[in-house]
N, C-alpha and C positions, 0 to 999 in steps of 0.2 A: 524515489530517492537516488541524487547521480551515484551511476556505476565507479566501481575506482579502474584508474586503464587497464585495460587488458592486454597481452603478450602482444606483440611484435607481429604483424602480416605472415602466415606460413602457407607452402602451394598444399591447399589439398590433396591428398592424393587420392581422395574416394568422390572427389567431385569432377562432374564435367566440364571441360574448358568452355562452357559457355555458364558455371557459376551455378547450377542447379544439381541438386538433390541427386543423391546416388541410391537405387532400390536399396531398398531397407522394408527387411519384413511387418508389418505390422506386431506382432507375437514381440519379436525383437526391442523394438519401439515400448509396445506397452511394457515388458520389464524397465525396461530404463526409466519410465516416466513412475511411474511406481517405487522404485528405488531412489529417486528424485526428491518427491515428497519429503523421504523419512531423513535424508541428508540434508538438505535445504533452508542449512540453519545458517547467522551473519547478515539476515538480512536482505536485502535486495543485490545490494556489492557484491553479499557473496553469494546469492543463489544463480544473478546472472554471469559470475563468475566460473563457480561449477558449469555450466550450461557450456559454458567457450570452451575450458579443456575437457570437457567430457563430448563435448559431439563436433567441434573441432580440430583441436589436438589429439584427440586420444582416440577415435573411434572412429575422425573423416564424416561420419553422413551429414552435415554439412557445410558448404566452400567456408572463409573468413567474408567474402564479399556478398553470401546470402545473410549471415549473420547478422553481420553490421548492419546492413539493408532490414531489416528484422526491427533491429535493437530503437533504429530510427527512427521508425516508425511506431511503436508501441511507446517511447519516450513522448511521441505529441500527442496519446489521451488520459483520459484521464482512467485511475485505475492503479492497480496493483501490477509495474511495468514489469517483473518476470515473471507474475504467472501469467500475462498476459505472449511475454517472449517466449512461454514453453507451448500456449496453444498453439502459437502460431508459427512456430517451429512444426508444433505434433501436423498444422492442418499445410506446410510446405509440405511436406512428406506425404500424408498418406490421407490430404482432403481433409475434408469436412468431419471422418470420423475421427481421423487423426488429431486435430486441432482439442472438440473434443473430450477425448483419452487424456490428452495432455493434463489439460486444463484442469479435468475432475482428479487425477490422480497428483498434481500437484497438490492440492488444496486438502482435499479428504485425509491422508493422512495426520494434517493438522487439527482439522478439523475432530477427528477421534480424540486426539491427545488434552485438546483445549475441553474438549466438556470432562475427562475422565479428572481433570485438573479441577475443573470449575469445581464438579458435588466433591474431593475430597477439601478444597479452599474454604465452599458452605459449609460443608459437614464437621471441620476439621480446623476451622479457620483459629481459633479461639484456642488452643494450644500453646504451650510455652516455644514446643518448637516453631509450629508456621508463624506465632507473632514475629520470633528474634527473623527467621528469615526475608521476613518482607519488614522486619525496621532497617535491613539491610539494602533492601534490593528496592525499595521507593527514592533513596538516596541519587543512587544506580540510575535510576529512571529519570532525575531529573538532569544531570548530567551527559546521559545517553540524548538528551531533547537538545540538550548546549551545542553537545559537538557537533547535530544534527543541521540546526541554525548555523555552525559556525561554515560545515559543508557547500550546505546548501545556497550559503548568500555568498561564499566567496565567489560559485558557481556560473550566480545569480546576478547581482548585483554590480553588473560592472558597469553601467549607465546612472547618470547624477535620475534622467528619468525615473529605472527603477527604485532607487534609494527612497525617492519620494513615496511611489506607490508602498513601498514596504513600510514608511513611516506612517503611513494615512490611517493604512488596512490595521498597521496595530493599536493607532487610536482609536479606531473604529470600532476595535474587538473591544479596548481594555475601559475606555473614557466614556465612551459612548454607547457601549452595547450594542451594535449595529449584529445582525446575525447572521454567519459566515455565508450566503447564495448570494446576501447581498453587497458583498465586502467580494465575492468573487465577480460578479457581475458587471460590479461597479470598475473595478480593474480594466476584464476584456474591453469594455467600454474607451475608458485612459488608453488603451495601447493602440486603437483603434483606433481611434480618434487622432489620438498623437502620432503616430506613423501616417496619416493622411498627411495631416499639417507641417511634420518633420521629421523625412522617413529619414535620412543622417542618423537621427540619432536614436533611431531606434533597430537601426539595421547590423551594425556590430553584433556578432553572433554571440552568443553565451554561450559557457560547454553544459557541456553534461556528458562528461564521462567518456566514454571507448568512444560513445556513440558522433561526440562532436569529434574529439583529437581525431575519427578515423575516416569522416567525412569524404576526406577528396579521395581515399581509396573506396569508396562505394560506388558502384553505377547507378547514377543516378534515375538516367533512361536509355532502358535499357531496347534494342529491337523488338517487335511483337512476338515474332517467330522464335524466341530465344527462350522467353516465359511458356515456364509452364503454364497450360490449358488454363487451370483454375485460377492463376494467379491474372487472369485478363479479366477485367472488367466487365462489363453485364451490366444492362439494368435488369433485366431477368430475373438473374440472380439476384440480385441485390434486395428484388422486390422479393423476393418467395424467403430469403434468411428475413426482410424487418420483419415480415407477415407472422413467419415460425416463433422467433422469436418475443411478439406482441404477442401471440397465442401464448406464450410458454410463461408471458410474464401477467398478462389476464386473466386466465383461466384459476389459478391459484389466489392469485387475486380478489376478483371477484367470487369466487366460494367462500372465504374466508369473510367478505362484507356483507355477504347474503345471512351467514348461517350464523355469525358472531358480534357484526353488525362493526359498524364507522370507528365507533368510540373503544372498543376493545381491544385489547393491549398487541394481542398479538396482529391486528388487520394495523393499527399503527407503525408498530415496526416494522412490517411488509413494506408500509407509502416511504417510514422514515430510511430507512437503507433503499431503498430504491434513489430515493435522492442523495442520499450520501455516495453511492458508487457513481452518480451522475456528475462530481464535483471537487474528485479525489485526483486532480490536475497537483504532478507531486509527488504524487507520493501516499504510503497510507500516513505519514506524518503530518500530510497535509491534512487530512479528513477528520484528524485526531480530536482538533475545536469546534468542531461538526459535530461530530458524533457524542463531546461530550456533553456540549451547550442544550443537545435536544435530547440523549439519553439521560443526564442526571441534575439538568438545569427546569429544562420544560417538560418533563415524561416521568420522571422523578422513577424510573425501571433499577436505579442503585445510586450509591451516596460517592461523594469523587475521592473517596480516598479507597472505597473498589473500584473503581476508572481506575485509579494509576495501578491498585493491585493486578488487574486485568491486563493495563497495559503491560505488567512486569512479566506473568506468564505467556504474554505473548511475545517476547524477546526471547525467552527460555524453548519458546518449544517451533520447532522446523515448519518451514509452509512464510506463506504470506505474512507479516506484521498484524497488516486489516484486517487478520481472520481472531485479533479481538472484540470485532466484532459477535464472534458465535457467543466469547463469556457475558457481554453487554446482555445480547438474548438470553441465554441460559441464565442468567444472575435474578434478570428482571423476571421472567415468568418464574424461576423457583420461588425467588422470594415472596411474591405477589398468592403463587401457588394456583396459577388460572387454575388447572384441573383439581383443585383439591386437597388439604392437607396430605391424605395421603399416597396423591399422586403427584407432589414435586421433581420428583428428578426426571418423570417424565413430561413435565410440564417444560424444565429447562431444556432437556432434549430435543421435543417439537422446537421452540423456539429456536437453537442455535442453528437446529435444521433448514426453518425458512430460513434466517435473516442472513444467513448465507448462501443460501438459493437468491434471492433479493441482491446482493449487494455481487456476486459473479455474474448473472446471469448479463448484465447488460458487456461486461469484457469481452464474454464470447461473441454478442451480435459484432459489438467494434471490431474483431477479429477479423472472424467471418464475414460479416460485408462489407465493410471499409476499407479493410486494406492495399486493393489497387487503386480506389478511388482517390485515399488519405495520401500512399504515398506519391503520386502525381502533382501532388501540391504544396509540397511541403517545401518551396523552395520561394513561397509566395509572402512577402512582407505582410499585408492585409492579414493573412491566417496565422504568422509565425509570431507578430507584436503581439496582439491580447493574450495570447499564452506565455511570451515573456511574461508581461504586466501581472497574469495571474498566480505564473510562479515567483512572481516580488511581492506579491499579496500576501499568499501562502507566506512565505519566510516572515513577514511582518506578526503574521498570525499564530505563526510557531510560538514566538517569542512570547506571545502573550500569554498560551500554553503553558510554557515553560515558566514565566512567571507565575502563573499560578499556583502549579504543583510544588513551584518553590516555595512559596508561602506558604503550602498546608504541610510540606515537608519540615521546613525551617521554625515556622511560627505554627504547630498544629493550634496551638489556645487562642488565633489568632494573635493582631498586630500588636496589642499591649501586653500578651502573654510571655512567659517566658521563652528564650531561644532555644531549639533543641541542636547544641554544642557537637553532640556526637555525631547527628544525621548530615548535619554539615561538613564535617571532616570527613564523612565518608562521601558522598558527592563531590568535595574537592579531589581525593583520590586518586576519584572513576575517572572525573575530566582527566585529569595528570594522564592516567592510564590511558587511554583514551584519545587524548590531541598529544602529548608529549612522546609515550612511547608505542603508540600505534597498535595497542593492545585491543583484541578480539571483545564483540561487545558480551559474546557466551561468557568467557575467563572473567571479565571485567565484574560481570553482576552474580557469578557463581563466587568469586572474590570477597564481594561486598555483601551476598548472604551469612560467607561463615563470618564475617566482621560482625552483623547485626543478632547472629546467631551467641557469638561471646558477647556481644555486653549483652545481651537478655540473660540469660546465663549472670554475668558477673554482678550483675544490677539486681 
């Protein structure tokens, strides 16, 4: 998701003249990354702002130049930008071990909290308290999705061609039922061909929050001698990282296939969320339609209502929103009792950890392997145009998802059933709070949850 504008550049007292990072002990850095994992509320925008305030302004571990350069890179990749940025900055300071530690600690607290909340949701979800809370949270989620579409669309759909791609993506998903990967591939092809036929129509820049606003302040091509040694591209190092990543993916996946079989739910979860990890251009909201399509429609791991509840839990916990995949895995495995009725909790925990592994592994590989290579190609139109088209398609797909969630929230019994005016009123109030008064996601969700509980107690 696009990030909020960052503060004006400052002179980092703890950075070298060439913009490289200062010496920070790994132990000190680990303490910060663990703390960040517990306080990283507010979605990608809030998480990136926290890292900037802590690392650039307060601690001065990273120069403004290095921070923005890293952010520019992460905005080009599929996957959760904030988690990738933490991995990148950890890698920049302490090489591979620093990057792995930063990325893991950014995700670990969210995984543990979501597993606990998922169990509470399944065990006590039918009580008046929980039912009332979710009666208010669900319409808030619809408003949050609409807000995300408006923010992303205002920064992305800056050209007629991109509006056309977004509209085609909406129709393809809504009316034709096309699979999300096909829509993404078609958008990338349109962007590539369009940039070759009409380069001027695709060359105008689209906003990416602080990355685009500060691009003139970022040194795009530094002399090789001034760059940290581990950031200089090497075919040997690239090969080593890719081979290690392939082994880390292949060994557990092969074990699942060999011992459980291809059709087993855990094997299918591993394969499905690997594909999801490679399609998340545009942030977590971008992949939600694909996760919904697979988890709810294709595999029936959970219901549409449970999917909305999972998104609500993801919004109220620290860490990347894409951690909703842990909820999907937990619920799907728990409900199916994959390890037997007595071991439902164990099955949920195993599935949540499994899908987290396969979802985030590609992000680590992208950062550790591709950083220097991708940075050198950011200005090439033949690469940026397909990414612009993909992001435009994501806007259209997100609009379809918001329509679907809104229909299930406001018309729970279908188009011919009664309208849930109470839910509609909460959704409108939440949208006004987010768009007009710029309130934070957490406080909006908490307020809507309180309204939902009051309504449940009153009825």
